[in-house]
Predicted model as a PDB file, atoms N, CA, C, CB and O in Angstrom, pLDDT in the B-factor column:
MODEL        1                                                                  
ATOM      1  N   MET A   1     226.143-121.883  -3.151  1.00 82.00           N  
ATOM      2  CA  MET A   1     226.074-122.655  -3.523  1.00 82.00           C  
ATOM      3  C   MET A   1     227.402-123.582  -3.747  1.00 82.00           C  
ATOM      4  CB  MET A   1     225.418-122.296  -4.249  1.00 82.00           C  
ATOM      5  O   MET A   1     228.298-123.445  -4.580  1.00 82.00           O  
ATOM      6  N   GLY A   2     227.246-124.505  -2.795  1.00 89.00           N  
ATOM      7  CA  GLY A   2     228.240-125.256  -1.552  1.00 89.00           C  
ATOM      8  C   GLY A   2     229.505-125.962  -2.446  1.00 89.00           C  
ATOM      9  O   GLY A   2     229.530-126.394  -3.598  1.00 89.00           O  
ATOM     10  N   LYS A   3     230.484-125.886  -1.443  1.00 83.00           N  
ATOM     11  CA  LYS A   3     231.523-126.534  -1.926  1.00 83.00           C  
ATOM     12  C   LYS A   3     231.565-127.754  -2.978  1.00 83.00           C  
ATOM     13  CB  LYS A   3     232.038-126.867  -0.908  1.00 83.00           C  
ATOM     14  O   LYS A   3     232.252-127.952  -3.980  1.00 83.00           O  
ATOM     15  N   GLU A   4     230.328-128.651  -2.203  1.00 86.00           N  
ATOM     16  CA  GLU A   4     230.007-129.775  -2.953  1.00 86.00           C  
ATOM     17  C   GLU A   4     229.177-129.792  -4.245  1.00 86.00           C  
ATOM     18  CB  GLU A   4     229.435-130.525  -2.140  1.00 86.00           C  
ATOM     19  O   GLU A   4     228.821-130.811  -4.836  1.00 86.00           O  
ATOM     20  N   GLU A   5     228.945-128.653  -4.564  1.00 91.00           N  
ATOM     21  CA  GLU A   5     228.216-128.244  -5.662  1.00 91.00           C  
ATOM     22  C   GLU A   5     228.833-127.678  -6.961  1.00 91.00           C  
ATOM     23  CB  GLU A   5     227.416-127.372  -5.196  1.00 91.00           C  
ATOM     24  O   GLU A   5     228.538-127.889  -8.137  1.00 91.00           O  
ATOM     25  N   ILE A   6     229.785-126.890  -6.393  1.00 88.00           N  
ATOM     26  CA  ILE A   6     231.174-126.181  -7.110  1.00 88.00           C  
ATOM     27  C   ILE A   6     231.738-127.472  -7.356  1.00 88.00           C  
ATOM     28  CB  ILE A   6     232.298-125.045  -6.107  1.00 88.00           C  
ATOM     29  O   ILE A   6     232.122-127.536  -8.524  1.00 88.00           O  
ATOM     30  N   LEU A   7     231.981-128.750  -6.576  1.00 85.00           N  
ATOM     31  CA  LEU A   7     233.233-129.635  -7.134  1.00 85.00           C  
ATOM     32  C   LEU A   7     232.482-129.815  -8.237  1.00 85.00           C  
ATOM     33  CB  LEU A   7     233.840-131.088  -6.335  1.00 85.00           C  
ATOM     34  O   LEU A   7     232.745-129.371  -9.355  1.00 85.00           O  
ATOM     35  N   LEU A   8     231.002-130.845  -7.752  1.00 89.00           N  
ATOM     36  CA  LEU A   8     230.431-131.327  -9.102  1.00 89.00           C  
ATOM     37  C   LEU A   8     230.253-130.741 -10.566  1.00 89.00           C  
ATOM     38  CB  LEU A   8     229.330-131.572  -8.832  1.00 89.00           C  
ATOM     39  O   LEU A   8     230.272-131.389 -11.613  1.00 89.00           O  
ATOM     40  N   GLN A   9     230.054-129.210 -10.395  1.00 92.00           N  
ATOM     41  CA  GLN A   9     230.036-128.586 -11.008  1.00 92.00           C  
ATOM     42  C   GLN A   9     231.416-127.799 -12.083  1.00 92.00           C  
ATOM     43  CB  GLN A   9     229.389-128.153 -10.265  1.00 92.00           C  
ATOM     44  O   GLN A   9     231.271-127.164 -13.128  1.00 92.00           O  
ATOM     45  N   TRP A  10     232.395-128.063 -11.522  1.00 89.00           N  
ATOM     46  CA  TRP A  10     234.158-128.536 -11.929  1.00 89.00           C  
ATOM     47  C   TRP A  10     234.179-129.632 -12.947  1.00 89.00           C  
ATOM     48  CB  TRP A  10     235.129-129.251 -10.489  1.00 89.00           C  
ATOM     49  O   TRP A  10     234.473-129.482 -14.133  1.00 89.00           O  
ATOM     50  N   ILE A  11     233.744-131.050 -12.207  1.00 90.00           N  
ATOM     51  CA  ILE A  11     233.526-132.180 -12.773  1.00 90.00           C  
ATOM     52  C   ILE A  11     232.953-132.330 -14.231  1.00 90.00           C  
ATOM     53  CB  ILE A  11     232.802-132.745 -11.947  1.00 90.00           C  
ATOM     54  O   ILE A  11     233.485-133.125 -15.006  1.00 90.00           O  
ATOM     55  N   GLU A  12     231.911-131.600 -14.595  1.00 92.00           N  
ATOM     56  CA  GLU A  12     231.092-131.388 -15.088  1.00 92.00           C  
ATOM     57  C   GLU A  12     231.556-130.645 -16.024  1.00 92.00           C  
ATOM     58  CB  GLU A  12     230.279-131.089 -14.449  1.00 92.00           C  
ATOM     59  O   GLU A  12     231.358-130.946 -17.201  1.00 92.00           O  
ATOM     60  N   ASP A  13     232.135-129.730 -15.729  1.00 94.00           N  
ATOM     61  CA  ASP A  13     232.855-128.945 -17.393  1.00 94.00           C  
ATOM     62  C   ASP A  13     233.944-129.403 -17.941  1.00 94.00           C  
ATOM     63  CB  ASP A  13     233.369-127.426 -17.352  1.00 94.00           C  
ATOM     64  O   ASP A  13     234.088-129.217 -19.149  1.00 94.00           O  
ATOM     65  N   TRP A  14     235.026-130.146 -17.147  1.00 91.00           N  
ATOM     66  CA  TRP A  14     236.149-129.742 -17.465  1.00 91.00           C  
ATOM     67  C   TRP A  14     236.181-131.748 -18.252  1.00 91.00           C  
ATOM     68  CB  TRP A  14     237.326-128.937 -15.901  1.00 91.00           C  
ATOM     69  O   TRP A  14     236.405-132.083 -19.415  1.00 91.00           O  
ATOM     70  N   TYR A  15     235.960-132.365 -17.408  1.00 91.00           N  
ATOM     71  CA  TYR A  15     235.477-134.129 -17.453  1.00 91.00           C  
ATOM     72  C   TYR A  15     234.407-134.753 -18.206  1.00 91.00           C  
ATOM     73  CB  TYR A  15     235.023-134.611 -16.148  1.00 91.00           C  
ATOM     74  O   TYR A  15     234.560-135.541 -19.139  1.00 91.00           O  
ATOM     75  N   GLY A  16     232.989-134.213 -17.584  1.00 93.00           N  
ATOM     76  CA  GLY A  16     231.821-134.502 -18.332  1.00 93.00           C  
ATOM     77  C   GLY A  16     231.231-135.148 -17.203  1.00 93.00           C  
ATOM     78  O   GLY A  16     230.060-134.837 -16.989  1.00 93.00           O  
ATOM     79  N   SER A  17     231.805-136.041 -16.366  1.00 88.00           N  
ATOM     80  CA  SER A  17     231.256-137.030 -15.635  1.00 88.00           C  
ATOM     81  C   SER A  17     232.381-137.469 -14.053  1.00 88.00           C  
ATOM     82  CB  SER A  17     231.061-138.340 -16.865  1.00 88.00           C  
ATOM     83  O   SER A  17     233.598-137.564 -13.895  1.00 88.00           O  
ATOM     84  N   PRO A  18     231.517-137.590 -13.396  1.00 86.00           N  
ATOM     85  CA  PRO A  18     232.514-137.935 -12.834  1.00 86.00           C  
ATOM     86  C   PRO A  18     233.288-139.478 -12.672  1.00 86.00           C  
ATOM     87  CB  PRO A  18     232.190-137.456 -11.862  1.00 86.00           C  
ATOM     88  O   PRO A  18     234.207-139.648 -11.871  1.00 86.00           O  
ATOM     89  N   GLU A  19     232.826-140.424 -13.452  1.00 86.00           N  
ATOM     90  CA  GLU A  19     233.337-141.277 -13.880  1.00 86.00           C  
ATOM     91  C   GLU A  19     234.452-141.544 -14.678  1.00 86.00           C  
ATOM     92  CB  GLU A  19     232.693-141.577 -14.168  1.00 86.00           C  
ATOM     93  O   GLU A  19     235.244-142.483 -14.764  1.00 86.00           O  
ATOM     94  N   GLU A  20     234.265-140.186 -15.387  1.00 88.00           N  
ATOM     95  CA  GLU A  20     235.645-139.407 -16.544  1.00 88.00           C  
ATOM     96  C   GLU A  20     236.651-139.109 -15.997  1.00 88.00           C  
ATOM     97  CB  GLU A  20     235.435-138.007 -17.280  1.00 88.00           C  
ATOM     98  O   GLU A  20     237.628-139.845 -16.135  1.00 88.00           O  
ATOM     99  N   LEU A  21     236.731-137.975 -15.229  1.00 85.00           N  
ATOM    100  CA  LEU A  21     237.234-137.632 -13.581  1.00 85.00           C  
ATOM    101  C   LEU A  21     237.835-139.066 -13.239  1.00 85.00           C  
ATOM    102  CB  LEU A  21     235.750-137.138 -12.288  1.00 85.00           C  
ATOM    103  O   LEU A  21     238.773-139.396 -13.964  1.00 85.00           O  
ATOM    104  N   ALA A  22     237.447-139.982 -12.245  1.00 85.00           N  
ATOM    105  CA  ALA A  22     238.065-141.759 -11.909  1.00 85.00           C  
ATOM    106  C   ALA A  22     238.614-141.889 -12.707  1.00 85.00           C  
ATOM    107  CB  ALA A  22     237.267-143.093 -11.808  1.00 85.00           C  
ATOM    108  O   ALA A  22     239.736-142.093 -12.243  1.00 85.00           O  
ATOM    109  N   LYS A  23     238.716-141.955 -14.335  1.00 86.00           N  
ATOM    110  CA  LYS A  23     239.398-142.625 -15.123  1.00 86.00           C  
ATOM    111  C   LYS A  23     240.502-142.294 -14.949  1.00 86.00           C  
ATOM    112  CB  LYS A  23     239.104-142.609 -16.227  1.00 86.00           C  
ATOM    113  O   LYS A  23     241.441-143.058 -14.723  1.00 86.00           O  
ATOM    114  N   VAL A  24     240.563-140.699 -15.059  1.00 87.00           N  
ATOM    115  CA  VAL A  24     242.364-139.399 -14.793  1.00 87.00           C  
ATOM    116  C   VAL A  24     242.953-140.157 -13.901  1.00 87.00           C  
ATOM    117  CB  VAL A  24     242.276-137.407 -13.884  1.00 87.00           C  
ATOM    118  O   VAL A  24     244.012-140.743 -14.128  1.00 87.00           O  
ATOM    119  N   LEU A  25     242.178-140.225 -12.560  1.00 83.00           N  
ATOM    120  CA  LEU A  25     242.673-140.802 -10.498  1.00 83.00           C  
ATOM    121  C   LEU A  25     243.131-141.899 -10.780  1.00 83.00           C  
ATOM    122  CB  LEU A  25     241.292-141.168  -9.011  1.00 83.00           C  
ATOM    123  O   LEU A  25     244.266-142.187 -10.401  1.00 83.00           O  
ATOM    124  N   ASP A  26     242.336-142.827 -11.548  1.00 82.00           N  
ATOM    125  CA  ASP A  26     242.849-144.144 -11.854  1.00 82.00           C  
ATOM    126  C   ASP A  26     244.080-143.933 -12.109  1.00 82.00           C  
ATOM    127  CB  ASP A  26     242.243-144.864 -12.897  1.00 82.00           C  
ATOM    128  O   ASP A  26     244.865-144.258 -11.218  1.00 82.00           O  
ATOM    129  N   LEU A  27     244.710-143.267 -13.521  1.00 85.00           N  
ATOM    130  CA  LEU A  27     245.869-143.429 -13.866  1.00 85.00           C  
ATOM    131  C   LEU A  27     246.716-142.811 -13.758  1.00 85.00           C  
ATOM    132  CB  LEU A  27     245.955-143.611 -14.618  1.00 85.00           C  
ATOM    133  O   LEU A  27     247.807-143.032 -14.284  1.00 85.00           O  
ATOM    134  N   ALA A  28     246.317-141.448 -12.724  1.00 84.00           N  
ATOM    135  CA  ALA A  28     247.069-140.740 -11.305  1.00 84.00           C  
ATOM    136  C   ALA A  28     247.789-142.167 -10.419  1.00 84.00           C  
ATOM    137  CB  ALA A  28     245.563-139.774 -10.056  1.00 84.00           C  
ATOM    138  O   ALA A  28     248.953-142.218 -10.023  1.00 84.00           O  
ATOM    139  N   LEU A  29     246.960-143.021 -10.293  1.00 79.00           N  
ATOM    140  CA  LEU A  29     247.707-144.082  -8.948  1.00 79.00           C  
ATOM    141  C   LEU A  29     248.642-144.637 -10.189  1.00 79.00           C  
ATOM    142  CB  LEU A  29     246.423-145.658  -7.850  1.00 79.00           C  
ATOM    143  O   LEU A  29     249.740-144.125 -10.403  1.00 79.00           O  
ATOM    144  N   GLU A  30     248.172-145.627 -10.923  1.00 82.00           N  
ATOM    145  CA  GLU A  30     248.727-146.361 -11.590  1.00 82.00           C  
ATOM    146  C   GLU A  30     250.266-145.204 -12.317  1.00 82.00           C  
ATOM    147  CB  GLU A  30     247.449-147.039 -12.608  1.00 82.00           C  
ATOM    148  O   GLU A  30     251.046-145.828 -13.038  1.00 82.00           O  
ATOM    149  N   MET A  31     250.515-144.017 -12.142  1.00 81.00           N  
ATOM    150  CA  MET A  31     251.287-143.317 -12.179  1.00 81.00           C  
ATOM    151  C   MET A  31     252.947-143.740 -11.506  1.00 81.00           C  
ATOM    152  CB  MET A  31     250.562-142.352 -11.697  1.00 81.00           C  
ATOM    153  O   MET A  31     254.051-144.164 -11.848  1.00 81.00           O  
ATOM    154  N   LEU A  32     252.062-143.210 -10.173  1.00 78.00           N  
ATOM    155  CA  LEU A  32     252.742-143.132  -9.239  1.00 78.00           C  
ATOM    156  C   LEU A  32     253.782-144.558  -8.567  1.00 78.00           C  
ATOM    157  CB  LEU A  32     251.759-142.615  -8.460  1.00 78.00           C  
ATOM    158  O   LEU A  32     254.628-144.628  -7.675  1.00 78.00           O  
ATOM    159  N   PHE A  33     253.105-145.680  -9.650  1.00 78.00           N  
ATOM    160  CA  PHE A  33     254.005-147.380  -9.162  1.00 78.00           C  
ATOM    161  C   PHE A  33     255.568-147.244 -10.255  1.00 78.00           C  
ATOM    162  CB  PHE A  33     252.627-149.436  -9.914  1.00 78.00           C  
ATOM    163  O   PHE A  33     256.712-147.669 -10.092  1.00 78.00           O  
ATOM    164  N   TYR A  34     255.011-146.564 -11.199  1.00 80.00           N  
ATOM    165  CA  TYR A  34     255.458-146.698 -12.443  1.00 80.00           C  
ATOM    166  C   TYR A  34     255.838-146.119 -12.955  1.00 80.00           C  
ATOM    167  CB  TYR A  34     255.048-146.946 -13.053  1.00 80.00           C  
ATOM    168  O   TYR A  34     256.316-146.573 -13.994  1.00 80.00           O  
ATOM    169  N   LEU A  35     255.960-144.706 -12.713  1.00 79.00           N  
ATOM    170  CA  LEU A  35     256.519-143.478 -13.528  1.00 79.00           C  
ATOM    171  C   LEU A  35     258.282-143.763 -13.626  1.00 79.00           C  
ATOM    172  CB  LEU A  35     256.090-141.821 -12.583  1.00 79.00           C  
ATOM    173  O   LEU A  35     259.212-143.668 -12.825  1.00 79.00           O  
ATOM    174  N   GLU A  36     258.157-144.121 -14.931  1.00 83.00           N  
ATOM    175  CA  GLU A  36     259.597-144.080 -15.679  1.00 83.00           C  
ATOM    176  C   GLU A  36     259.453-144.181 -16.867  1.00 83.00           C  
ATOM    177  CB  GLU A  36     260.566-145.062 -15.379  1.00 83.00           C  
ATOM    178  O   GLU A  36     258.767-144.892 -17.602  1.00 83.00           O  
ATOM    179  N   GLU A  37     260.710-142.804 -17.093  1.00 83.00           N  
ATOM    180  CA  GLU A  37     260.718-142.645 -18.769  1.00 83.00           C  
ATOM    181  C   GLU A  37     260.356-143.310 -19.768  1.00 83.00           C  
ATOM    182  CB  GLU A  37     261.659-142.553 -19.210  1.00 83.00           C  
ATOM    183  O   GLU A  37     260.669-144.493 -19.900  1.00 83.00           O  
ATOM    184  N   ASP A  38     259.621-142.638 -20.651  1.00 84.00           N  
ATOM    185  CA  ASP A  38     258.703-143.276 -21.105  1.00 84.00           C  
ATOM    186  C   ASP A  38     257.320-144.412 -21.082  1.00 84.00           C  
ATOM    187  CB  ASP A  38     259.238-143.403 -21.468  1.00 84.00           C  
ATOM    188  O   ASP A  38     256.547-144.607 -22.021  1.00 84.00           O  
ATOM    189  N   THR A  39     257.300-144.778 -20.323  1.00 84.00           N  
ATOM    190  CA  THR A  39     256.226-145.272 -19.178  1.00 84.00           C  
ATOM    191  C   THR A  39     254.537-144.614 -19.680  1.00 84.00           C  
ATOM    192  CB  THR A  39     256.825-144.469 -17.358  1.00 84.00           C  
ATOM    193  O   THR A  39     253.491-145.264 -19.682  1.00 84.00           O  
ATOM    194  N   PHE A  40     254.719-143.118 -20.083  1.00 86.00           N  
ATOM    195  CA  PHE A  40     253.154-142.903 -20.522  1.00 86.00           C  
ATOM    196  C   PHE A  40     253.344-141.720 -21.034  1.00 86.00           C  
ATOM    197  CB  PHE A  40     251.923-142.905 -19.393  1.00 86.00           C  
ATOM    198  O   PHE A  40     254.230-140.873 -20.915  1.00 86.00           O  
ATOM    199  N   ASP A  41     252.474-141.789 -21.560  1.00 88.00           N  
ATOM    200  CA  ASP A  41     252.660-140.340 -22.404  1.00 88.00           C  
ATOM    201  C   ASP A  41     252.691-138.949 -21.832  1.00 88.00           C  
ATOM    202  CB  ASP A  41     251.582-140.191 -23.319  1.00 88.00           C  
ATOM    203  O   ASP A  41     251.911-138.700 -20.913  1.00 88.00           O  
ATOM    204  N   ARG A  42     253.548-137.967 -22.293  1.00 87.00           N  
ATOM    205  CA  ARG A  42     253.701-136.613 -21.443  1.00 87.00           C  
ATOM    206  C   ARG A  42     251.943-136.180 -21.303  1.00 87.00           C  
ATOM    207  CB  ARG A  42     254.843-135.194 -22.463  1.00 87.00           C  
ATOM    208  O   ARG A  42     251.292-136.180 -20.258  1.00 87.00           O  
ATOM    209  N   LYS A  43     251.619-135.951 -22.211  1.00 90.00           N  
ATOM    210  CA  LYS A  43     250.344-135.584 -22.574  1.00 90.00           C  
ATOM    211  C   LYS A  43     249.328-136.141 -21.389  1.00 90.00           C  
ATOM    212  CB  LYS A  43     250.034-136.170 -24.053  1.00 90.00           C  
ATOM    213  O   LYS A  43     248.483-135.310 -21.056  1.00 90.00           O  
ATOM    214  N   GLU A  44     249.268-137.499 -20.652  1.00 87.00           N  
ATOM    215  CA  GLU A  44     248.364-138.118 -19.932  1.00 87.00           C  
ATOM    216  C   GLU A  44     248.798-137.714 -18.345  1.00 87.00           C  
ATOM    217  CB  GLU A  44     248.359-139.706 -20.326  1.00 87.00           C  
ATOM    218  O   GLU A  44     248.081-137.425 -17.386  1.00 87.00           O  
ATOM    219  N   VAL A  45     250.716-137.844 -18.503  1.00 87.00           N  
ATOM    220  CA  VAL A  45     250.621-137.260 -17.000  1.00 87.00           C  
ATOM    221  C   VAL A  45     250.381-135.687 -17.014  1.00 87.00           C  
ATOM    222  CB  VAL A  45     252.080-137.567 -16.133  1.00 87.00           C  
ATOM    223  O   VAL A  45     249.726-135.428 -16.004  1.00 87.00           O  
ATOM    224  N   GLN A  46     250.651-134.477 -17.776  1.00 87.00           N  
ATOM    225  CA  GLN A  46     249.992-132.979 -17.802  1.00 87.00           C  
ATOM    226  C   GLN A  46     248.544-133.044 -17.155  1.00 87.00           C  
ATOM    227  CB  GLN A  46     249.836-132.362 -19.455  1.00 87.00           C  
ATOM    228  O   GLN A  46     248.126-132.318 -16.253  1.00 87.00           O  
ATOM    229  N   GLN A  47     247.669-134.360 -17.993  1.00 88.00           N  
ATOM    230  CA  GLN A  47     246.495-134.354 -17.936  1.00 88.00           C  
ATOM    231  C   GLN A  47     246.238-134.497 -16.094  1.00 88.00           C  
ATOM    232  CB  GLN A  47     245.955-135.525 -18.998  1.00 88.00           C  
ATOM    233  O   GLN A  47     245.724-133.714 -15.295  1.00 88.00           O  
ATOM    234  N   VAL A  48     246.811-135.761 -15.930  1.00 86.00           N  
ATOM    235  CA  VAL A  48     246.759-135.990 -14.425  1.00 86.00           C  
ATOM    236  C   VAL A  48     247.066-135.205 -13.049  1.00 86.00           C  
ATOM    237  CB  VAL A  48     247.434-136.854 -14.332  1.00 86.00           C  
ATOM    238  O   VAL A  48     246.650-135.265 -11.892  1.00 86.00           O  
ATOM    239  N   VAL A  49     248.030-134.421 -13.787  1.00 86.00           N  
ATOM    240  CA  VAL A  49     248.872-133.236 -13.030  1.00 86.00           C  
ATOM    241  C   VAL A  49     247.032-132.151 -13.026  1.00 86.00           C  
ATOM    242  CB  VAL A  49     250.820-132.336 -14.405  1.00 86.00           C  
ATOM    243  O   VAL A  49     246.409-131.683 -12.073  1.00 86.00           O  
ATOM    244  N   ALA A  50     246.793-132.135 -14.198  1.00 88.00           N  
ATOM    245  CA  ALA A  50     245.889-130.467 -13.904  1.00 88.00           C  
ATOM    246  C   ALA A  50     244.591-131.298 -12.655  1.00 88.00           C  
ATOM    247  CB  ALA A  50     244.720-129.505 -16.112  1.00 88.00           C  
ATOM    248  O   ALA A  50     244.105-130.654 -11.725  1.00 88.00           O  
ATOM    249  N   ALA A  51     244.254-132.744 -12.923  1.00 86.00           N  
ATOM    250  CA  ALA A  51     243.334-132.788 -12.578  1.00 86.00           C  
ATOM    251  C   ALA A  51     243.608-132.951 -10.681  1.00 86.00           C  
ATOM    252  CB  ALA A  51     242.679-133.798 -13.502  1.00 86.00           C  
ATOM    253  O   ALA A  51     242.844-132.311  -9.959  1.00 86.00           O  
ATOM    254  N   LEU A  52     244.459-133.622 -10.178  1.00 84.00           N  
ATOM    255  CA  LEU A  52     244.578-133.463  -8.684  1.00 84.00           C  
ATOM    256  C   LEU A  52     244.990-132.273  -8.634  1.00 84.00           C  
ATOM    257  CB  LEU A  52     245.455-134.373  -7.906  1.00 84.00           C  
ATOM    258  O   LEU A  52     244.695-132.051  -7.459  1.00 84.00           O  
ATOM    259  N   ARG A  53     245.656-130.891  -9.161  1.00 82.00           N  
ATOM    260  CA  ARG A  53     245.566-129.543  -8.652  1.00 82.00           C  
ATOM    261  C   ARG A  53     244.090-128.844  -9.259  1.00 82.00           C  
ATOM    262  CB  ARG A  53     246.998-128.685  -9.158  1.00 82.00           C  
ATOM    263  O   ARG A  53     243.822-127.719  -8.836  1.00 82.00           O  
ATOM    264  N   GLY A  54     243.347-129.348 -10.022  1.00 82.00           N  
ATOM    265  CA  GLY A  54     241.718-128.487 -10.185  1.00 82.00           C  
ATOM    266  C   GLY A  54     241.307-129.051  -9.168  1.00 82.00           C  
ATOM    267  O   GLY A  54     240.402-128.290  -8.827  1.00 82.00           O  
ATOM    268  N   ILE A  55     241.339-129.965  -8.337  1.00 80.00           N  
ATOM    269  CA  ILE A  55     240.946-130.786  -7.048  1.00 80.00           C  
ATOM    270  C   ILE A  55     240.899-130.221  -5.962  1.00 80.00           C  
ATOM    271  CB  ILE A  55     241.692-131.772  -6.751  1.00 80.00           C  
ATOM    272  O   ILE A  55     239.984-129.893  -5.206  1.00 80.00           O  
ATOM    273  N   VAL A  56     242.763-130.076  -5.945  1.00 73.00           N  
ATOM    274  CA  VAL A  56     243.392-129.397  -4.794  1.00 73.00           C  
ATOM    275  C   VAL A  56     242.734-127.810  -4.568  1.00 73.00           C  
ATOM    276  CB  VAL A  56     245.079-129.345  -5.104  1.00 73.00           C  
ATOM    277  O   VAL A  56     242.660-127.333  -3.436  1.00 73.00           O  
ATOM    278  N   VAL A  57     242.307-127.122  -5.683  1.00 75.00           N  
ATOM    279  CA  VAL A  57     241.837-125.703  -5.339  1.00 75.00           C  
ATOM    280  C   VAL A  57     240.571-125.750  -5.237  1.00 75.00           C  
ATOM    281  CB  VAL A  57     242.160-124.647  -6.258  1.00 75.00           C  
ATOM    282  O   VAL A  57     239.922-124.869  -4.673  1.00 75.00           O  
ATOM    283  N   GLY A  58     240.054-126.813  -5.788  1.00 71.00           N  
ATOM    284  CA  GLY A  58     238.512-126.638  -5.612  1.00 71.00           C  
ATOM    285  C   GLY A  58     238.212-127.058  -4.029  1.00 71.00           C  
ATOM    286  O   GLY A  58     237.169-126.550  -3.618  1.00 71.00           O  
ATOM    287  N   LEU A  59     238.843-127.799  -3.156  1.00 61.00           N  
ATOM    288  CA  LEU A  59     239.308-128.490  -2.162  1.00 61.00           C  
ATOM    289  C   LEU A  59     239.418-126.988  -0.989  1.00 61.00           C  
ATOM    290  CB  LEU A  59     240.856-129.441  -2.682  1.00 61.00           C  
ATOM    291  O   LEU A  59     238.838-126.640   0.039  1.00 61.00           O  
ATOM    292  N   ARG A  60     240.204-126.587  -1.625  1.00 66.00           N  
ATOM    293  CA  ARG A  60     240.422-124.991  -0.640  1.00 66.00           C  
ATOM    294  C   ARG A  60     239.916-123.541  -0.502  1.00 66.00           C  
ATOM    295  CB  ARG A  60     241.524-124.560  -0.811  1.00 66.00           C  
ATOM    296  O   ARG A  60     240.357-122.559   0.095  1.00 66.00           O  
ATOM    297  N   LYS A  61     238.750-123.777  -1.328  1.00 64.00           N  
ATOM    298  CA  LYS A  61     237.955-122.427  -1.611  1.00 64.00           C  
ATOM    299  C   LYS A  61     237.280-122.621  -0.614  1.00 64.00           C  
ATOM    300  CB  LYS A  61     237.116-122.128  -2.931  1.00 64.00           C  
ATOM    301  O   LYS A  61     236.405-121.817  -0.296  1.00 64.00           O  
TER     302      LYS A  61                                                      
ENDMDL                                                                          
END                                                                             
């Protein structure tokens, strides 16, 4: 299984579709510009961090 297939499988396993992952990543970009206390729910921030970490780990394999 190639890196692309592994990444696509990971996306499907964790987010259901590339579109759902894209929504989380869009939120991540917004957070980088506006992250202040009480701007976003803690759980939302944790989801974004987990998504970014998963992509980084997947790309490094």
